[in-house]
N, C-alpha and C positions, 0 to 999 in steps of 0.2 A: 504493500499499500504506500510505498515511498513516493510513487509518481502519480498518485490519484488526483492531487490538486493540479498538477501540470496537465494531465489529460483532460480534466474538466474544463480548465481555462482554454486549452486548445480547441475543444469542441465549441465553446462559447464564442471564440474569435471566428471560427469558420461559420458558425450560424449567423453571426452578426455582419459578416463581411458584405462588401457591395456586390453588385451584380443586378443591373437593372434590366435584364433581358425579359422581354414580355412577348407574349403571343396572343392571337385572337382565338377565343374558344368558339364552339359551335353556335352560341347564342349571340356572338358579335361583341362580347365583352372582353376587354384586355385583362390578362391574368399574368402575374409574375411567375417566371420559371423557378422552380425550387432547386433543381441541380442535384447531380449525384453526390457531390461533396457534402452538401447540407444534409441529405438523406443519410449518408454513412456517419456523419457527426451525430445526428439524432440517434441512430442505432448504437453507436459507441457509448453515448451518454447514458442511454437506457440500460446497456449492458453493465456499465460501471455501477449504476445504482442498484441493479439487481445483485451483483456481487456484494455490494456494501450492505444490502438488506439481509443477505444470508449470514453475514458476520454478526448481526445483532441489530439493535435499534439504530436507525439512521441518525436520529437526533443526538444520540450519545457518542457517535464516532468522533474522535479527535480530528480526523483528516477533513472533516466537513465543517469549516468555520461559518460564522454568521454571514460574513461578506460573500463567500462563495455561494452559500445557499440563496442569498438575495439575488445574485447575478444570474444564477441558474433559473430562478423563478421568472425574473424579468425577461430572460431570453426566451423561455418557453412561451410566455405571454406575447412577446414580440413575433415569434414564429406563428402563433395562432392567428394574430391580427393581420400579419403581412401575407402569409401564404395560406389563405382560407381553404383552398382546394387540395392541400397536402394532408392527406388523412393520417400520416404518421406523426405529424406534429400535434395531433389531437389525442394521442394515446397516453 
């Protein structure tokens, strides 16, 4: 668990990174592209928390500080608001 914090912040940076690629969906609405890197970063973040939850209570883990917890929550809310059509961000 030495690199847990680094891996989480790496995922946050990838999820928050730029990328204003848009496409037109079937109804004529412009939708932002999620991209494979963001999808992989979400999968990795979920895997990290799955491993952490198997080790005990997530709130009691020393590697998950208050600042990191707030950043992760803010990033997940950002993903749900920005990429509404990406079902993996709603899990």
